[in-house]
PAKOLDREN-525645 format. One record per residue (C-alpha): residue in three letters; chain; x, y, z negated. Coordinates in steps of 0.2 Angstrom, whole numbers, always signed. Example, Ala and Ser with C-alpha at 12.3 -4.5 7.8 and 13.67 -1.06 7.14 Angstrom:
ATOM;residuo;cadena;X;Y;Z
ATOM;ALA;A;+62;-22;-39
ATOM;SER;A;+68;-5;-36
This chain:
ATOM;residuo;cadena;X;Y;Z
ATOM;MET;A;+195;+181;+26
ATOM;SER;A;+190;+184;+8
ATOM;GLY;A;+173;+189;+13
ATOM;SER;A;+171;+173;+23
ATOM;GLY;A;+177;+163;+8
ATOM;SER;A;+165;+172;-3
ATOM;ARG;A;+151;+168;+9
ATOM;GLN;A;+156;+150;+10
ATOM;ARG;A;+157;+148;-9
ATOM;GLY;A;+140;+157;-11
ATOM;GLY;A;+132;+145;+2
ATOM;ARG;A;+139;+130;-8
ATOM;ARG;A;+131;+137;-24
ATOM;ARG;A;+115;+139;-15
ATOM;ALA;A;+116;+122;-8
ATOM;VAL;A;+119;+115;-26
ATOM;ARG;A;+104;+125;-33
ATOM;ALA;A;+93;+119;-18
ATOM;LEU;A;+98;+100;-21
ATOM;ALA;A;+95;+102;-40
ATOM;LEU;A;+78;+110;-36
ATOM;LEU;A;+74;+95;-25
ATOM;GLY;A;+80;+83;-37
ATOM;GLY;A;+69;+91;-51
ATOM;VAL;A;+54;+90;-40
ATOM;LEU;A;+57;+72;-36
ATOM;VAL;A;+59;+67;-54
ATOM;LEU;A;+43;+76;-58
ATOM;VAL;A;+33;+68;-45
ATOM;LEU;A;+41;+51;-48
ATOM;PHE;A;+38;+51;-67
ATOM;GLY;A;+24;+63;-69
ATOM;GLY;A;+10;+52;-70
ATOM;VAL;A;+12;+40;-55
ATOM;GLY;A;+3;+24;-61
ATOM;GLY;A;+6;+6;-57
ATOM;ALA;A;+2;-1;-40
ATOM;SER;A;-14;-10;-37
ATOM;ALA;A;-15;-27;-28
ATOM;HIS;A;-23;-28;-11
ATOM;ALA;A;-32;-44;-9
ATOM;ALA;A;-50;-43;-16
ATOM;LEU;A;-57;-58;-26
ATOM;THR;A;-74;-61;-17
ATOM;GLY;A;-79;-77;-27
ATOM;THR;A;-75;-90;-40
ATOM;ASP;A;-81;-108;-43
ATOM;PRO;A;-87;-110;-56
ATOM;GLN;A;-95;-92;-57
ATOM;ASP;A;-89;-80;-70
ATOM;GLY;A;-99;-82;-86
ATOM;SER;A;-109;-97;-79
ATOM;VAL;A;-114;-112;-91
ATOM;LEU;A;-112;-129;-83
ATOM;LYS;A;-120;-145;-89
ATOM;SER;A;-104;-155;-85
ATOM;ALA;A;-85;-151;-84
ATOM;PRO;A;-80;-146;-66
ATOM;ARG;A;-66;-156;-58
ATOM;GLN;A;-57;-140;-50
ATOM;VAL;A;-57;-121;-50
ATOM;THR;A;-58;-112;-34
ATOM;LEU;A;-55;-94;-30
ATOM;THR;A;-60;-85;-13
ATOM;PHE;A;-51;-69;-8
ATOM;SER;A;-54;-56;+6
ATOM;GLU;A;-37;-60;+14
ATOM;SER;A;-24;-74;+14
ATOM;VAL;A;-14;-76;-2
ATOM;GLY;A;+2;-84;-8
ATOM;LEU;A;+3;-95;-23
ATOM;LEU;A;+15;-96;-37
ATOM;ASP;A;+20;-111;-48
ATOM;ASP;A;+10;-104;-62
ATOM;SER;A;-4;-96;-52
ATOM;PHE;A;-17;-103;-64
ATOM;ARG;A;-18;-104;-83
ATOM;VAL;A;-34;-112;-90
ATOM;LEU;A;-36;-110;-109
ATOM;THR;A;-48;-119;-121
ATOM;PRO;A;-59;-111;-133
ATOM;GLU;A;-45;-113;-146
ATOM;ASN;A;-33;-103;-134
ATOM;ARG;A;-23;-119;-130
ATOM;ARG;A;-17;-121;-112
ATOM;VAL;A;-25;-135;-101
ATOM;HIS;A;-13;-146;-91
ATOM;THR;A;-19;-143;-73
ATOM;GLY;A;-13;-149;-57
ATOM;ALA;A;-2;-140;-44
ATOM;PRO;A;-11;-125;-36
ATOM;GLY;A;-15;-126;-18
ATOM;HIS;A;-27;-119;-5
ATOM;ALA;A;-45;-126;-3
ATOM;GLY;A;-48;-135;+13
ATOM;GLY;A;-32;-128;+21
ATOM;ARG;A;-39;-110;+20
ATOM;SER;A;-26;-97;+16
ATOM;ASP;A;-39;-85;+8
ATOM;THR;A;-42;-98;-6
ATOM;ALA;A;-33;-104;-21
ATOM;ARG;A;-38;-120;-30
ATOM;VAL;A;-32;-130;-45
ATOM;THR;A;-38;-147;-52
ATOM;LEU;A;-44;-149;-70
ATOM;PRO;A;-41;-165;-81
ATOM;ARG;A;-55;-176;-87
ATOM;GLY;A;-62;-174;-105
ATOM;LEU;A;-61;-155;-106
ATOM;GLY;A;-75;-155;-120
ATOM;THR;A;-87;-141;-122
ATOM;GLY;A;-87;-122;-125
ATOM;THR;A;-80;-107;-116
ATOM;PHE;A;-65;-109;-106
ATOM;THR;A;-54;-94;-99
ATOM;VAL;A;-46;-95;-82
ATOM;ALA;A;-31;-82;-79
ATOM;TRP;A;-24;-81;-62
ATOM;ARG;A;-11;-72;-52
ATOM;VAL;A;-8;-73;-33
ATOM;ILE;A;+2;-64;-20
ATOM;SER;A;-9;-55;-7
ATOM;ALA;A;-4;-55;+12
ATOM;ASP;A;+4;-38;+11
ATOM;SER;A;+16;-44;-2
ATOM;HIS;A;+8;-36;-18
ATOM;PRO;A;+3;-47;-33
ATOM;VAL;A;-15;-47;-39
ATOM;SER;A;-21;-55;-55
ATOM;GLY;A;-37;-57;-65
ATOM;ALA;A;-47;-68;-77
ATOM;PHE;A;-64;-75;-79
ATOM;THR;A;-73;-87;-91
ATOM;PHE;A;-85;-102;-89
ATOM;SER;A;-94;-113;-102
ATOM;ILE;A;-97;-132;-103
ATOM;GLY;A;-113;-137;-112
ATOM;LYS;A;-115;-120;-121
ATOM;PRO;A;-105;-105;-124
ATOM;SER;A;-94;-107;-139
ATOM;GLU;A;-92;-95;-154
ATOM;THR;A;-74;-93;-151
ATOM;ALA;A;-65;-91;-134
ATOM;ALA;A;-47;-86;-128
ATOM;PRO;A;-46;-67;-125
ATOM;VAL;A;-49;-62;-107
ATOM;PRO;A;-35;-50;-101
ATOM;THR;A;-42;-33;-97
ATOM;ALA;A;-26;-26;-89
ATOM;SER;A;-15;-31;-75
ATOM;ALA;A;-3;-45;-80
ATOM;GLU;A;+14;-37;-76
ATOM;ASN;A;+30;-32;-85
ATOM;PRO;A;+31;-13;-86
ATOM;ALA;A;+50;-13;-85
ATOM;SER;A;+50;-25;-69
ATOM;ALA;A;+36;-15;-61
ATOM;ALA;A;+44;+2;-64
ATOM;LEU;A;+61;-3;-58
ATOM;TYR;A;+53;-11;-42
ATOM;ASP;A;+44;+5;-39
ATOM;ILE;A;+59;+16;-41
ATOM;ALA;A;+69;+4;-29
ATOM;ARG;A;+55;+6;-16
ATOM;TYR;A;+56;+25;-18
ATOM;ALA;A;+74;+25;-15
ATOM;ALA;A;+73;+13;+0
ATOM;TYR;A;+61;+25;+9
ATOM;SER;A;+72;+40;+5
ATOM;GLY;A;+88;+31;+11
ATOM;LEU;A;+79;+26;+27
ATOM;ALA;A;+74;+43;+31
ATOM;LEU;A;+91;+51;+27
ATOM;LEU;A;+100;+37;+38
ATOM;ILE;A;+89;+38;+53
ATOM;GLY;A;+85;+57;+52
ATOM;THR;A;+104;+62;+51
ATOM;ALA;A;+109;+50;+65
ATOM;THR;A;+95;+57;+76
ATOM;PHE;A;+100;+75;+72
ATOM;VAL;A;+118;+70;+79
ATOM;LEU;A;+114;+59;+93
ATOM;ALA;A;+98;+67;+100
ATOM;CYS;A;+101;+85;+95
ATOM;GLY;A;+120;+86;+98
ATOM;PHE;A;+125;+93;+81
ATOM;PRO;A;+144;+95;+82
ATOM;GLY;A;+147;+97;+63
ATOM;SER;A;+151;+84;+50
ATOM;VAL;A;+137;+73;+44
ATOM;ARG;A;+148;+58;+37
ATOM;ARG;A;+143;+62;+19
ATOM;LEU;A;+124;+62;+23
ATOM;LEU;A;+125;+46;+33
ATOM;LEU;A;+135;+37;+20
ATOM;THR;A;+123;+43;+6
ATOM;GLY;A;+108;+36;+17
ATOM;TRP;A;+117;+20;+21
ATOM;TRP;A;+122;+16;+3
ATOM;THR;A;+105;+21;-4
ATOM;LEU;A;+96;+10;+7
ATOM;LEU;A;+108;-4;+5
ATOM;LEU;A;+108;-4;-15
ATOM;SER;A;+89;-1;-16
ATOM;THR;A;+87;-16;-4
ATOM;LEU;A;+98;-27;-15
ATOM;ALA;A;+88;-21;-30
ATOM;LEU;A;+71;-25;-22
ATOM;LEU;A;+78;-43;-17
ATOM;LEU;A;+83;-46;-35
ATOM;LEU;A;+67;-38;-43
ATOM;ARG;A;+55;-47;-31
ATOM;GLY;A;+53;-62;-42
ATOM;PRO;A;+50;-54;-58
ATOM;TYR;A;+38;-42;-50
ATOM;GLU;A;+28;-56;-42
ATOM;ARG;A;+27;-66;-58
ATOM;GLY;A;+24;-51;-70
ATOM;THR;A;+39;-57;-80
ATOM;GLY;A;+55;-48;-88
ATOM;VAL;A;+70;-41;-78
ATOM;THR;A;+81;-56;-85
ATOM;GLU;A;+72;-67;-72
ATOM;ALA;A;+80;-57;-58
ATOM;VAL;A;+96;-68;-59
ATOM;ASP;A;+87;-84;-61
ATOM;PRO;A;+93;-96;-47
ATOM;ALA;A;+76;-104;-45
ATOM;VAL;A;+67;-88;-44
ATOM;LEU;A;+79;-80;-32
ATOM;ARG;A;+78;-96;-21
ATOM;GLU;A;+59;-94;-20
ATOM;THR;A;+61;-76;-16
ATOM;LEU;A;+73;-79;-2
ATOM;THR;A;+60;-91;+6
ATOM;SER;A;+45;-79;+5
ATOM;ARG;A;+40;-67;+19
ATOM;PRO;A;+45;-52;+9
ATOM;GLY;A;+62;-60;+4
ATOM;VAL;A;+66;-64;+23
ATOM;ALA;A;+61;-46;+28
ATOM;LEU;A;+73;-39;+15
ATOM;VAL;A;+87;-51;+20
ATOM;VAL;A;+85;-45;+38
ATOM;ARG;A;+86;-27;+32
ATOM;LEU;A;+103;-31;+24
ATOM;VAL;A;+109;-39;+40
ATOM;LEU;A;+104;-24;+51
ATOM;LEU;A;+112;-12;+38
ATOM;GLY;A;+128;-22;+40
ATOM;ALA;A;+127;-20;+59
ATOM;ALA;A;+124;-1;+57
ATOM;ALA;A;+140;+1;+47
ATOM;PHE;A;+150;-2;+63
ATOM;TYR;A;+139;+9;+74
ATOM;PRO;A;+150;+23;+80
ATOM;VAL;A;+140;+40;+78
ATOM;ARG;A;+155;+51;+82
ATOM;PRO;A;+166;+51;+98
ATOM;ARG;A;+185;+48;+95
ATOM;GLU;A;+189;+63;+105
ATOM;ARG;A;+182;+80;+107
ATOM;GLY;A;+192;+85;+122
ATOM;ILE;A;+181;+75;+133
ATOM;LEU;A;+168;+88;+133
ATOM;PRO;A;+165;+98;+149
ATOM;VAL;A;+169;+116;+148
ATOM;ARG;A;+151;+121;+149
ATOM;ALA;A;+146;+110;+134
ATOM;ARG;A;+161;+116;+124
ATOM;GLU;A;+155;+134;+127
ATOM;ARG;A;+138;+130;+120
ATOM;GLY;A;+145;+120;+105
ATOM;LEU;A;+136;+105;+109
ATOM;PHE;A;+140;+87;+105
ATOM;PRO;A;+140;+75;+120
ATOM;VAL;A;+126;+63;+122
ATOM;ARG;A;+132;+45;+120
ATOM;GLY;A;+131;+32;+133
ATOM;ARG;A;+114;+25;+136
ATOM;GLY;A;+119;+7;+130
ATOM;LEU;A;+125;+14;+114
ATOM;LEU;A;+109;+25;+112
ATOM;VAL;A;+98;+10;+115
ATOM;LEU;A;+108;+0;+102
ATOM;GLY;A;+105;+13;+89
ATOM;GLY;A;+86;+14;+94
ATOM;LEU;A;+85;-5;+92
ATOM;LEU;A;+93;-4;+74
ATOM;CYS;A;+81;+9;+69
ATOM;LEU;A;+67;-1;+76
ATOM;GLY;A;+72;-16;+67
ATOM;LEU;A;+74;-7;+50
ATOM;ALA;A;+56;+0;+52
ATOM;VAL;A;+49;-18;+56
ATOM;THR;A;+56;-25;+40
ATOM;TRP;A;+44;-13;+31
ATOM;ALA;A;+29;-16;+42
ATOM;ALA;A;+31;-35;+40
ATOM;ALA;A;+29;-34;+22
ATOM;GLU;A;+16;-20;+19
ATOM;HIS;A;-2;-16;+23
ATOM;ALA;A;+0;-18;+41
ATOM;SER;A;+4;-36;+40
ATOM;ALA;A;-13;-40;+33
ATOM;GLY;A;-31;-36;+36
ATOM;ILE;A;-39;-31;+53
ATOM;GLN;A;-31;-28;+69
ATOM;VAL;A;-13;-33;+63
ATOM;PRO;A;-4;-31;+80
ATOM;VAL;A;-10;-14;+82
ATOM;ALA;A;-7;-10;+64
ATOM;MET;A;+11;-16;+65
ATOM;VAL;A;+15;-5;+80
ATOM;SER;A;+6;+10;+71
ATOM;SER;A;+16;+7;+55
ATOM;VAL;A;+33;+6;+64
ATOM;LEU;A;+30;+22;+74
ATOM;HIS;A;+23;+31;+58
ATOM;LEU;A;+39;+26;+48
ATOM;LEU;A;+51;+31;+62
ATOM;ALA;A;+43;+48;+65
ATOM;MET;A;+43;+51;+46
ATOM;ALA;A;+62;+47;+45
ATOM;VAL;A;+66;+57;+61
ATOM;TRP;A;+57;+72;+54
ATOM;LEU;A;+61;+72;+35
ATOM;GLY;A;+79;+65;+37
ATOM;GLY;A;+82;+78;+51
ATOM;LEU;A;+76;+92;+41
ATOM;THR;A;+88;+87;+27
ATOM;ALA;A;+102;+87;+40
ATOM;LEU;A;+97;+104;+47
ATOM;LEU;A;+96;+111;+29
ATOM;THR;A;+114;+105;+25
ATOM;ALA;A;+120;+112;+41
ATOM;LEU;A;+112;+129;+37
ATOM;HIS;A;+121;+129;+21
ATOM;ARG;A;+138;+128;+29
ATOM;PRO;A;+142;+145;+36
ATOM;ALA;A;+160;+140;+40
ATOM;GLU;A;+154;+127;+53
ATOM;PRO;A;+145;+132;+69
ATOM;LEU;A;+127;+128;+71
ATOM;PRO;A;+123;+131;+89
ATOM;VAL;A;+105;+138;+93
ATOM;ALA;A;+103;+124;+106
ATOM;VAL;A;+104;+111;+92
ATOM;VAL;A;+90;+119;+82
ATOM;THR;A;+79;+121;+97
ATOM;ARG;A;+81;+103;+101
ATOM;PHE;A;+77;+97;+84
ATOM;SER;A;+62;+109;+84
ATOM;ARG;A;+55;+100;+99
ATOM;LEU;A;+59;+83;+92
ATOM;ALA;A;+50;+88;+76
ATOM;LEU;A;+35;+93;+85
ATOM;THR;A;+35;+76;+94
ATOM;SER;A;+37;+67;+77
ATOM;VAL;A;+22;+77;+70
ATOM;ALA;A;+11;+72;+85
ATOM;VAL;A;+16;+53;+82
ATOM;LEU;A;+13;+55;+63
ATOM;THR;A;-4;+63;+66
ATOM;ALA;A;-10;+49;+78
ATOM;THR;A;-4;+35;+68
ATOM;GLY;A;-9;+42;+52
ATOM;VAL;A;-27;+44;+58
ATOM;TYR;A;-28;+26;+63
ATOM;GLN;A;-20;+20;+47
ATOM;SER;A;-32;+30;+37
ATOM;TRP;A;-47;+23;+46
ATOM;ARG;A;-40;+6;+44
ATOM;GLY;A;-36;+8;+25
ATOM;LEU;A;-52;+17;+20
ATOM;GLY;A;-66;+8;+30
ATOM;SER;A;-79;+22;+25
ATOM;TRP;A;-80;+40;+22
ATOM;ASN;A;-86;+37;+4
ATOM;ALA;A;-70;+28;+0
ATOM;LEU;A;-61;+45;+2
ATOM;THR;A;-68;+50;-15
ATOM;SER;A;-73;+34;-23
ATOM;THR;A;-56;+25;-23
ATOM;SER;A;-38;+29;-29
ATOM;TYR;A;-32;+26;-11
ATOM;GLY;A;-44;+39;-4
ATOM;ARG;A;-39;+52;-17
ATOM;LEU;A;-21;+49;-14
ATOM;LEU;A;-24;+50;+5
ATOM;LEU;A;-32;+67;+2
ATOM;ALA;A;-17;+73;-8
ATOM;LYS;A;-6;+68;+6
ATOM;VAL;A;-16;+77;+19
ATOM;CYS;A;-15;+93;+9
ATOM;ALA;A;+4;+91;+7
ATOM;VAL;A;+6;+87;+26
ATOM;LEU;A;-4;+103;+30
ATOM;LEU;A;+8;+113;+19
ATOM;LEU;A;+22;+104;+28
ATOM;LEU;A;+15;+109;+45
ATOM;ALA;A;+13;+127;+39
ATOM;GLY;A;+31;+127;+34
ATOM;ALA;A;+36;+119;+51
ATOM;ALA;A;+27;+133;+60
ATOM;TYR;A;+36;+146;+50
ATOM;SER;A;+53;+138;+54
ATOM;ARG;A;+48;+137;+73
ATOM;ARG;A;+45;+156;+72
ATOM;TRP;A;+62;+160;+65
ATOM;THR;A;+70;+148;+77
ATOM;GLY;A;+62;+157;+92
ATOM;ARG;A;+69;+174;+85
ATOM;TRP;A;+86;+166;+82
ATOM;VAL;A;+86;+160;+101
ATOM;VAL;A;+82;+178;+107
ATOM;ALA;A;+95;+186;+95
ATOM;ALA;A;+108;+173;+101
ATOM;ALA;A;+105;+177;+119
ATOM;THR;A;+117;+191;+119
ATOM;PRO;A;+132;+185;+108
ATOM;THR;A;+146;+197;+103
ATOM;GLU;A;+162;+193;+110
ATOM;GLU;A;+180;+199;+110
ATOM;THR;A;+194;+194;+123
ATOM;VAL;A;+211;+190;+117
ATOM;THR;A;+226;+183;+125
ATOM;VAL;A;+232;+166;+118
ATOM;PRO;A;+245;+154;+124
ATOM;ALA;A;+239;+139;+133
ATOM;ALA;A;+247;+127;+120
ATOM;ARG;A;+237;+136;+107
ATOM;VAL;A;+221;+133;+117
ATOM;ARG;A;+225;+114;+119
ATOM;GLU;A;+227;+113;+100
ATOM;ALA;A;+211;+121;+96
ATOM;VAL;A;+202;+105;+91
ATOM;GLY;A;+189;+108;+78
ATOM;GLY;A;+190;+127;+80
ATOM;PRO;A;+177;+138;+87
ATOM;PRO;A;+170;+134;+104
ATOM;VAL;A;+180;+141;+118
ATOM;MET;A;+178;+144;+137
ATOM;GLU;A;+193;+144;+149
ATOM;THR;A;+195;+159;+161
ATOM;ALA;A;+207;+163;+175
ATOM;ALA;A;+224;+169;+168
ATOM;PRO;A;+242;+170;+173
ATOM;LYS;A;+252;+154;+171
ATOM;GLY;A;+256;+150;+153
ATOM;VAL;A;+243;+162;+146
ATOM;ARG;A;+224;+160;+145
ATOM;HIS;A;+211;+173;+141
ATOM;VAL;A;+198;+165;+129
ATOM;ARG;A;+181;+171;+124
ATOM;HIS;A;+180;+169;+105
ATOM;ASP;A;+164;+170;+96
ATOM;THR;A;+171;+178;+80
ATOM;GLU;A;+155;+176;+69
ATOM;SER;A;+146;+162;+80
ATOM;THR;A;+131;+173;+80
ATOM;PRO;A;+127;+192;+79
ATOM;PRO;A;+122;+201;+63
ATOM;ASP;A;+104;+199;+68
ATOM;SER;A;+106;+180;+70
ATOM;SER;A;+113;+179;+53
ATOM;LYS;A;+97;+186;+46
ATOM;HIS;A;+87;+174;+56
ATOM;ARG;A;+98;+159;+50
ATOM;ARG;A;+95;+164;+32
ATOM;ALA;A;+77;+165;+35
ATOM;LEU;A;+77;+148;+44
ATOM;ARG;A;+87;+141;+29
ATOM;ARG;A;+74;+146;+17
ATOM;SER;A;+59;+139;+27
ATOM;VAL;A;+68;+123;+30
ATOM;LEU;A;+71;+121;+11
ATOM;ALA;A;+53;+123;+8
ATOM;GLU;A;+49;+110;+21
ATOM;VAL;A;+61;+98;+13
ATOM;THR;A;+53;+101;-4
ATOM;VAL;A;+36;+97;+2
ATOM;GLY;A;+43;+83;+13
ATOM;ILE;A;+49;+74;-3
ATOM;VAL;A;+32;+76;-10
ATOM;VAL;A;+24;+68;+5
ATOM;LEU;A;+37;+54;+5
ATOM;VAL;A;+33;+50;-13
ATOM;ILE;A;+14;+50;-10
ATOM;THR;A;+17;+39;+5
ATOM;THR;A;+27;+27;-5
ATOM;VAL;A;+13;+26;-19
ATOM;LEU;A;+0;+24;-5
ATOM;THR;A;+9;+8;+1
ATOM;GLY;A;+7;+1;-17
ATOM;THR;A;-11;+6;-19
ATOM;GLN;A;-26;-5;-15
ATOM;PRO;A;-33;+1;+2
ATOM;GLY;A;-51;+9;+1
ATOM;ARG;A;-58;-5;+11
ATOM;ALA;A;-52;-19;-1
ATOM;ALA;A;-57;-8;-16
ATOM;THR;A;-74;-7;-9
ATOM;GLU;A;-75;-26;-6
ATOM;THR;A;-69;-29;-24
ATOM;ALA;A;-82;-17;-31
ATOM;ALA;A;-95;-26;-21
ATOM;SER;A;-89;-43;-27
ATOM;ALA;A;-89;-37;-45
ATOM;ALA;A;-107;-30;-43
ATOM;ALA;A;-113;-47;-36
ATOM;ALA;A;-105;-56;-51
ATOM;ASP;A;-113;-44;-63
ATOM;ARG;A;-130;-48;-56
ATOM;PRO;A;-140;-61;-65
ATOM;THR;A;-138;-78;-57
ATOM;SER;A;-155;-84;-63
ATOM;SER;A;-170;-78;-72
ATOM;THR;A;-179;-86;-86
ATOM;THR;A;-198;-82;-90
ATOM;LEU;A;-208;-89;-105
ATOM;VAL;A;-227;-91;-100
ATOM;PRO;A;-238;-94;-115
ATOM;PHE;A;-254;-105;-112
ATOM;ASP;A;-269;-111;-122
ATOM;VAL;A;-282;-123;-115
ATOM;GLY;A;-293;-121;-130
ATOM;THR;A;-291;-138;-138
ATOM;PRO;A;-282;-143;-154
ATOM;GLY;A;-264;-144;-150
ATOM;GLY;A;-267;-138;-133
ATOM;HIS;A;-256;-122;-133
ATOM;GLY;A;-238;-119;-131
ATOM;LYS;A;-226;-111;-118
ATOM;VAL;A;-219;-115;-101
ATOM;GLN;A;-201;-110;-99
ATOM;ILE;A;-197;-106;-80
ATOM;GLU;A;-179;-104;-74
ATOM;LEU;A;-178;-97;-56
ATOM;ALA;A;-161;-97;-48
ATOM;PRO;A;-153;-87;-41
ATOM;GLY;A;-169;-76;-42
ATOM;ARG;A;-166;-68;-25
ATOM;VAL;A;-172;-68;-7
ATOM;GLY;A;-170;-84;+1
ATOM;GLU;A;-169;-102;-6
ATOM;ASN;A;-172;-104;-24
ATOM;SER;A;-172;-118;-37
ATOM;VAL;A;-185;-119;-51
ATOM;GLN;A;-184;-129;-67
ATOM;ALA;A;-199;-128;-79
ATOM;VAL;A;-200;-135;-96
ATOM;ILE;A;-216;-137;-107
ATOM;LEU;A;-213;-132;-125
ATOM;GLY;A;-227;-138;-138
ATOM;PRO;A;-234;-130;-153
ATOM;ASP;A;-219;-135;-163
ATOM;GLY;A;-206;-128;-150
ATOM;GLY;A;-201;-145;-145
ATOM;ILE;A;-202;-152;-127
ATOM;ALA;A;-219;-159;-123
ATOM;THR;A;-226;-168;-108
ATOM;VAL;A;-241;-164;-97
ATOM;PRO;A;-249;-174;-83
ATOM;GLU;A;-248;-159;-71
ATOM;LEU;A;-240;-143;-68
ATOM;ARG;A;-242;-132;-53
ATOM;LEU;A;-233;-115;-49
ATOM;THR;A;-237;-103;-35
ATOM;PHE;A;-229;-86;-30
ATOM;THR;A;-239;-71;-23
ATOM;LEU;A;-232;-54;-16
ATOM;ALA;A;-249;-44;-15
ATOM;ALA;A;-240;-28;-9
ATOM;GLN;A;-235;-38;+7
ATOM;GLN;A;-250;-49;+8
ATOM;ILE;A;-239;-65;+6
ATOM;GLY;A;-244;-80;-4
ATOM;PRO;A;-249;-89;-13
ATOM;LEU;A;-233;-100;-10
ATOM;ASP;A;-234;-117;-19
ATOM;ALA;A;-217;-121;-27
ATOM;GLU;A;-222;-140;-26
ATOM;LEU;A;-215;-145;-43
ATOM;THR;A;-211;-163;-46
ATOM;ASP;A;-209;-172;-63
ATOM;LYS;A;-190;-175;-65
ATOM;GLY;A;-192;-184;-82
ATOM;GLY;A;-192;-171;-96
ATOM;TYR;A;-194;-156;-85
ATOM;TRP;A;-203;-151;-68
ATOM;GLY;A;-192;-144;-54
ATOM;THR;A;-189;-141;-36
ATOM;ASP;A;-175;-135;-25
ATOM;GLY;A;-185;-130;-10
ATOM;LEU;A;-194;-114;-15
ATOM;THR;A;-191;-100;-2
ATOM;LEU;A;-195;-82;-6
ATOM;PRO;A;-194;-71;+10
ATOM;LEU;A;-195;-53;+3
ATOM;ALA;A;-189;-44;-12
ATOM;GLY;A;-201;-36;-24
ATOM;THR;A;-212;-40;-39
ATOM;TRP;A;-220;-56;-36
ATOM;THR;A;-235;-63;-46
ATOM;MET;A;-231;-81;-53
ATOM;ARG;A;-246;-91;-58
ATOM;VAL;A;-244;-106;-68
ATOM;THR;A;-257;-120;-70
ATOM;VAL;A;-255;-132;-85
ATOM;ARG;A;-266;-147;-86
ATOM;THR;A;-265;-156;-103
ATOM;SER;A;-279;-170;-100
ATOM;ASP;A;-291;-175;-86
ATOM;ILE;A;-303;-161;-90
ATOM;ASP;A;-292;-148;-99
ATOM;GLN;A;-282;-135;-89
ATOM;VAL;A;-278;-117;-89
ATOM;THR;A;-270;-105;-77
ATOM;VAL;A;-259;-90;-83
ATOM;SER;A;-250;-76;-73
ATOM;LYS;A;-233;-68;-75
ATOM;THR;A;-223;-56;-64
ATOM;VAL;A;-205;-59;-59
ATOM;LYS;A;-194;-47;-49
ATOM;ILE;A;-185;-54;-34
ATOM;GLY;A;-169;-45;-28
């Protein structure tokens, strides 16, 4: 008896140490350098363009994104050169297109450089923000500072991320533990694990609902209790998903995981120590609850935006359920292995082993699809944060699979060792047998009236099985440890800009960095007094396709001069194209055209003919690069 109590106390001490180790790993991973989440809608264009100089004030500012976006009351802040806020109209979508954001500007803006700071909510519920500038007339010497970092409150963002981590953990513990009981037939007590998972998921969902408003707006935590902010959150898609999750958790609180009587087990089932499989209707109800909980994630994460949304939603739900069954079930198995006083039938372990193998297959299939959908290209594996995190997750999953293979190996040895259990035959009164509820499993045999012979497994498993149980416990502990790392990386991935969107953002930024026009000065001299000067030619956008040309004649004193004729041609000698006549016309102060088409990229020769009188003219050449 004392030896059994000693083993029980030792098992509890090991369980406490194991939980402390897991908690330490979780803290290190959570707070050891995990950065803030990036947003997921890529800005593909602005009107006016970033850095552009306009002749007159625009009447509106329009942004275009790679996916649909939601708007906030203060999605736009337009600042004057003196850093004063411009009173704009209400933000809206341009032309009814959900992938745009537009705000109207007042008249009389003045001149100088204006700064536009914006913040919207991408279709997968994550906020995205940025800023750009444009000038009216000419750039001013002073301008409002352009934010270089994401406009978010560190406290609100950190608390929101922690709540997301806790929600994933609670879901895995709740679904995995319930599956370990219902599908694997574990007869031991799991009430504490179920309550821990349920309360963790409930409290984290409430926290997410309150913190959603400050997280979207980039404001302080105090706005979490602002009625207006909370009301807007409740009407948004992420808010509705969180409310549905709370309703499903309320329904799950009344779901009966345990039977009310253990005496209803058939003799053979009691002999094997298995928990009875519930009725089909009850199992279907439990499956629907788990499915509904998983959908509340998919409806507000990456799967809800981008390409192939229906397929992505199904893949995301299956991926989340398989993760919960595997990792949550491992936690339940580890807890059972650390309770030597409670029986753990080998059949339960083998059932979970098969279930875990199925979960791994589902995780692999859905993970490959989600990786392709999120990356978009092989290059994104190393060139984006999403790709690098995905590589880290793949490495962690490979370690997890290695641990799973090791566990299956010890499970197989345990099954072989348990095939010949030690037993002893004792004589027990029938009344004692009927009162043996909660005791070791028994099997009735023929006996005289009033007395029954009972086969009693004194140690549940032979000495060799105990060795296998200890080995399995160590391997499962390693699996759970790596599983926590996988869970954290998965949570970070859901808050990181997918590689496909990151590539689009980089392409848009590169396009914005390219010159929108090229200006060339061409000196000329016709050989007469006062017959020299320069031609300033502006070619926009200076790329293949249709271009506009504006040419200004500058006299000897640098001022604008007039000439009776100005001709401009373009030749691409390498491809034997040209000369193409720009067909300039006098616009009153300058010469121009909007119909010049350059078919190929390369270095073109630009020939300018300037006629200053009926008999005086000169032709000069300059090269210009067309992208």
